[in-house]
C-alpha positions in Angstrom: 114.5 -75.9 -286.2 115.8 -72.3 -286.3 115.9 -72.7 -290.1 112.5 -74.0 -290.3 111.1 -70.7 -289.6 110.3 -70.6 -293.3 108.1 -68.2 -295.1 104.4 -68.1 -295.2 103.1 -70.0 -298.4 102.6 -67.6 -301.0 102.1 -64.6 -298.9 99.1 -63.6 -301.0 97.8 -60.0 -301.6 94.6 -61.5 -300.4 94.1 -64.0 -297.8 91.3 -65.5 -295.9 91.4 -65.3 -292.0 90.2 -67.1 -289.2 90.0 -65.5 -285.9 89.7 -68.0 -283.0 89.2 -66.2 -279.9 87.8 -63.2 -281.9 86.3 -61.5 -278.7 89.4 -61.4 -276.7 92.2 -59.0 -276.6 94.1 -60.5 -279.4 90.9 -61.2 -281.4 89.5 -57.7 -281.3 93.0 -56.0 -282.1 93.3 -58.6 -285.1 90.0 -57.2 -286.3 91.6 -53.7 -286.1 94.4 -54.9 -288.3 91.8 -56.5 -290.8 90.0 -53.0 -290.7 93.4 -51.2 -291.5 94.5 -53.7 -294.1 92.6 -52.1 -297.2 91.0 -55.3 -298.2 94.1 -57.5 -297.9 92.3 -60.0 -295.2 88.9 -61.5 -295.6 87.6 -62.9 -292.5 85.8 -66.2 -293.1 85.5 -67.5 -289.7 85.1 -66.1 -286.1 85.1 -68.3 -282.9 84.7 -67.5 -279.3 84.0 -69.5 -276.1 80.9 -67.6 -274.6 80.9 -63.9 -275.6 77.6 -64.3 -277.6 76.8 -60.5 -278.2 80.3 -59.3 -279.2 80.7 -62.4 -281.4 77.3 -61.6 -283.1 78.2 -57.8 -283.6 81.6 -59.0 -285.2 79.6 -61.4 -287.5 77.4 -58.6 -288.6 80.2 -56.3 -289.5 82.6 -58.8 -291.2 79.9 -61.4 -292.5 82.0 -64.6 -292.1 80.8 -67.7 -293.7 81.3 -69.5 -290.4 80.7 -68.6 -286.7 81.5 -71.1 -283.8 80.9 -70.9 -280.2 82.6 -73.1 -277.8 79.6 -73.3 -275.3 77.3 -75.5 -276.9 74.2 -74.1 -274.8 74.8 -70.7 -276.4 74.7 -72.0 -280.0 70.8 -71.2 -280.5 71.4 -67.8 -279.2 74.1 -67.2 -281.5 72.0 -68.6 -284.7 69.3 -66.0 -283.8 71.7 -63.1 -283.8 74.2 -63.7 -286.7 73.2 -62.7 -290.4 71.2 -65.0 -292.2 73.1 -67.8 -294.1 75.9 -67.7 -291.8 76.9 -71.3 -290.5 76.9 -71.9 -286.6 79.0 -74.5 -285.1 79.4 -75.4 -281.4 81.7 -77.0 -279.0 85.4 -77.7 -279.2 85.0 -79.3 -282.5 83.4 -76.0 -283.7 86.4 -74.0 -282.7 88.8 -76.6 -284.4 86.7 -76.6 -287.6 87.1 -72.7 -287.6 90.9 -73.2 -287.6 90.6 -75.3 -290.9 88.9 -72.9 -293.2 91.3 -70.0 -293.9 94.6 -69.4 -295.2 95.6 -67.7 -292.0 94.5 -68.8 -288.5 94.8 -66.5 -285.5 94.8 -68.5 -282.4 93.9 -66.1 -279.5 92.3 -68.8 -277.2 93.4 -68.2 -273.6 95.2 -71.3 -272.0 95.2 -74.8 -272.7 92.2 -74.7 -274.4 93.8 -73.5 -277.5 95.7 -76.8 -278.1 92.9 -78.5 -280.4 92.8 -75.1 -282.4 96.6 -75.0 -283.0 96.6 -78.8 -284.0 93.6 -78.3 -286.4 95.4 -75.3 -288.1 98.8 -77.2 -288.5 97.2 -80.4 -289.4 95.3 -78.6 -292.2 98.5 -77.1 -293.5 97.4 -73.6 -292.5 99.5 -70.6 -291.6 99.2 -70.3 -287.7 99.4 -66.9 -286.2 100.1 -68.0 -282.8 99.2 -66.1 -279.7 98.2 -69.0 -277.4 101.6 -70.1 -276.2 100.1 -72.6 -273.8 99.2 -75.0 -276.6 102.9 -74.9 -278.1 104.4 -75.4 -274.6 102.0 -78.1 -273.1 101.5 -80.1 -276.3 104.9 -79.6 -277.6 105.7 -83.2 -279.2 102.5 -83.3 -280.9 102.4 -79.8 -282.0 106.1 -80.4 -283.4 104.7 -83.3 -285.3 101.8 -81.2 -286.7 104.4 -78.5 -287.8 105.7 -81.1 -290.3 102.6 -81.1 -292.4 103.0 -79.5 -296.0 102.0 -76.0 -296.0 101.9 -75.8 -292.2 103.9 -73.2 -290.3 103.8 -71.0 -286.9 104.4 -67.3 -287.1 104.4 -66.1 -283.6 102.2 -63.4 -282.3 103.6 -62.8 -278.6 105.6 -59.5 -279.1 108.8 -61.2 -277.8 108.7 -64.2 -280.0 107.6 -61.9 -283.1 110.7 -59.7 -282.2 112.9 -62.8 -282.2 111.4 -64.0 -285.5 112.1 -60.7 -287.1 115.6 -60.7 -285.9 116.5 -64.4 -286.6 115.1 -63.9 -290.2 117.8 -61.3 -290.7 120.7 -63.9 -289.9 122.2 -66.0 -292.7 123.7 -68.9 -290.6 122.0 -70.4 -287.5 125.5 -70.8 -286.1 125.9 -67.2 -285.8 123.3 -67.1 -283.0 124.9 -67.0 -279.5 121.7 -66.5 -277.5 118.3 -65.1 -277.3 117.4 -62.4 -274.9 113.6 -62.5 -274.0 112.6 -59.2 -272.6 110.3 -58.5 -269.7 108.5 -55.4 -268.4 108.9 -56.6 -264.9 105.3 -56.4 -264.2 103.7 -54.2 -261.5 105.9 -55.7 -258.8 109.3 -55.0 -260.1 111.6 -54.1 -257.3 109.5 -55.4 -254.5 110.7 -57.8 -251.9 108.9 -60.9 -250.9 107.9 -59.4 -247.8 106.3 -56.4 -249.6 104.2 -58.9 -251.8 102.6 -60.8 -248.9 99.2 -58.9 -249.0 99.1 -57.7 -252.6 95.6 -57.8 -254.1 94.2 -59.0 -257.4 93.7 -55.5 -258.3 97.2 -54.7 -257.7 98.3 -57.7 -259.8 96.0 -56.6 -262.7 97.6 -53.1 -262.8 100.2 -53.6 -265.6 102.4 -50.6 -266.1 102.6 -50.9 -270.0 100.5 -53.6 -271.6 96.6 -54.0 -271.6 95.9 -57.6 -271.7 93.6 -60.1 -270.3 93.4 -60.9 -266.7 95.1 -64.3 -266.9 98.2 -63.2 -268.8 98.3 -60.0 -266.7 98.7 -62.2 -263.5 101.5 -64.3 -265.5 103.0 -61.0 -266.1 103.1 -60.0 -262.3 104.8 -63.4 -261.4 107.0 -63.4 -264.4 105.6 -66.8 -265.3 104.8 -65.4 -268.6 108.5 -65.1 -269.1 109.2 -68.7 -268.1 106.6 -69.8 -270.4 108.0 -67.5 -273.2 111.3 -69.2 -272.7 109.9 -72.6 -273.3 108.1 -71.2 -276.5 111.3 -69.6 -277.8 113.0 -72.9 -277.4 110.2 -74.8 -279.2 109.8 -72.3 -282.0 113.5 -71.7 -282.7 115.3 -74.7 -281.4 117.7 -73.0 -279.2 118.7 -74.9 -276.1 117.7 -73.4 -272.6 121.5 -72.3 -271.8 121.3 -69.9 -274.7 117.9 -68.1 -273.6 118.0 -65.6 -270.9 115.3 -63.1 -269.4 116.2 -59.6 -269.3 114.0 -57.0 -267.6 113.1 -53.9 -269.5 110.5 -51.7 -267.9 110.0 -49.4 -271.0 108.7 -52.4 -273.0 110.3 -50.7 -276.1 112.8 -53.5 -277.1 110.6 -56.5 -277.4 113.5 -59.2 -277.4 117.0 -59.2 -278.8 119.2 -61.9 -280.6 122.9 -61.9 -279.5 125.6 -63.0 -282.2 128.8 -64.7 -281.7 130.9 -61.7 -282.7 129.3 -59.8 -280.0 126.8 -57.9 -282.2 123.1 -57.7 -280.8 120.1 -57.4 -283.1 116.9 -56.1 -281.5 113.2 -55.0 -282.5 111.9 -51.8 -281.0 108.5 -50.2 -281.0 105.9 -48.4 -278.8 104.0 -51.2 -277.2 101.0 -52.2 -279.6 99.9 -55.6 -280.1 98.5 -54.9 -283.5 102.2 -54.8 -285.0 102.9 -58.5 -284.1 99.4 -59.5 -285.2 99.8 -57.8 -288.5 103.2 -59.1 -289.0 102.2 -62.9 -288.2 99.1 -62.6 -290.6 101.1 -60.9 -293.4 104.7 -62.4 -293.2 106.8 -62.2 -295.1 105.2 -59.1 -296.4 105.0 -55.8 -294.2 101.8 -54.3 -293.8 101.6 -50.8 -295.2 100.1 -49.5 -291.9 102.3 -48.4 -289.0 101.5 -49.7 -285.5 103.8 -48.4 -282.6 106.1 -46.2 -284.3 108.8 -44.6 -282.3 109.0 -40.8 -282.1 112.9 -40.5 -282.4 112.8 -36.7 -282.0 111.9 -37.1 -278.3 114.4 -38.1 -275.2 114.0 -41.8 -274.3 115.5 -43.7 -271.8 116.0 -47.6 -272.3 117.1 -49.5 -269.1 117.8 -53.3 -268.6 118.4 -55.5 -265.6 118.0 -59.2 -264.5 115.2 -60.5 -263.0 115.0 -61.1 -259.0 114.7 -64.8 -259.1 114.3 -64.9 -255.2 111.1 -63.1 -255.7 110.1 -64.4 -259.2 110.4 -68.0 -258.8 108.2 -68.9 -261.6 111.0 -68.1 -264.0 113.3 -70.9 -262.7 110.3 -73.2 -262.4 109.6 -72.9 -266.1 113.3 -73.4 -266.8 113.2 -76.5 -264.8 110.1 -78.0 -266.7 111.5 -77.1 -270.1 114.7 -78.9 -269.4 112.8 -82.0 -268.1 110.7 -82.0 -271.4 108.3 -84.7 -271.9 105.1 -83.7 -270.1 106.6 -81.5 -267.4 105.8 -78.3 -269.4 102.2 -79.7 -269.5 102.2 -80.1 -265.8 103.8 -76.5 -265.2 101.1 -74.9 -267.4 98.1 -76.8 -265.9 99.2 -76.1 -262.4 99.9 -72.3 -263.3 96.3 -72.1 -264.7 94.8 -73.5 -261.7 96.7 -71.3 -259.3 95.9 -68.2 -261.2 92.4 -69.0 -261.4 92.3 -69.5 -257.8 94.1 -66.1 -257.1 91.7 -64.2 -259.4 88.9 -65.8 -257.2 90.6 -64.6 -254.1 91.1 -68.0 -252.8 94.9 -68.0 -252.5 97.4 -65.3 -251.9 99.6 -64.0 -254.6 102.7 -65.6 -253.2 100.8 -69.0 -253.2 100.8 -69.1 -257.2 104.5 -70.1 -257.3 104.0 -72.4 -254.4 101.1 -74.5 -256.0 103.1 -74.7 -259.3 106.3 -75.9 -257.4 104.5 -78.4 -255.4 102.7 -79.7 -258.5 105.9 -79.9 -260.6 107.5 -81.9 -257.6 104.9 -84.6 -258.3 105.3 -84.9 -262.1 105.1 -88.4 -262.8 107.2 -88.5 -266.0 104.5 -90.1 -268.1 105.5 -90.1 -272.0 103.9 -87.7 -274.2 103.1 -88.9 -277.9 99.5 -88.2 -278.5 96.8 -85.8 -277.9 95.2 -88.1 -275.3 98.5 -88.2 -273.2 98.8 -84.6 -273.5 95.1 -84.4 -271.8 96.0 -87.0 -269.4 98.9 -85.0 -268.3 97.0 -81.9 -268.1 94.3 -83.7 -265.9 96.6 -85.3 -263.6 98.4 -81.9 -263.1 95.4 -80.2 -262.3 94.1 -82.7 -259.7 97.6 -82.1 -258.0 97.4 -78.4 -258.3 93.7 -78.2 -257.1 94.9 -80.1 -253.8 97.7 -77.7 -253.5 95.3 -74.6 -253.8 92.8 -76.1 -251.2 95.9 -76.6 -248.8 96.6 -72.9 -249.0 93.0 -71.5 -249.1 92.4 -68.2 -247.1 
């Protein structure tokens, strides 16, 4: 699998791009990359779930041939606001169609809802710039099958996996890799004890020290579930077994991940935190964009520190390893339970500490059903959400 990272087909000087999730954090920063690319990228499709006004504003600027809105009830309003002649599609099918019409598809959809987009892009033989880790994690068996489509490939947008991709690309032999080191900022609660986290609030958890992200991923960062999910993602992307993937806390968020080699050398990718760098890398790979995002000023003093995560506080990391090693539908159960628990915390229905409890209780009920089709993945997701919802209700404030 490591050798299957491949190269983007053709790496054209001019590529068409579809931005699915264009109104979110990844989508808006991808548009920054397009603006800075001097015409290298042409946006031919935009898609969002419900942010009509921003989607229409983007359409008026970028003039795509296709615009899709996930909420069918909003389709008429979108049609009234986008430029004349723009095709408007609606519903999950519309989002998926937007993933079939471009050379490069950026999947910035949040959560499990991004799975149909991932599958549509890969099954159409497209280059997938993947920011939606949940689709790869929850739907791993069917996503891996879709990756075999001629022309299909995944280049990760997550800063950690983008860093690993860059480091691994420089290694001649997969057997030279000893382990992957996935870095974590530690989130807003690094160094705190369980007792100190009993009464933390939504605002406390959303106050990330280094990255500006959407609410769901920011809460995942506070629990370190995002690192657990990224461990599973690294396994699926690069084919490295779980015993050779470690999480390392690095508060400065300058080293975005590392690859340790069998001779003791370690390769790392460093930059100032700026998601436009990995977005641009994934869109343009194997060629580099000529516009720098996140360069480091090496003339200034800088401290880089590393430590192990406190797994007695951040139990979500071990839950993710457990689900990943179990394989099958277990990662889908993990992801679904986490989405339910995080939504409940953001709605102030459960305490922060209850997030890991809900996930653990749900994972304990995993039924082991085989995952071999999209329908089976959807069924696993539904079953886990039922269990997780019940677990939330038992912990409601």
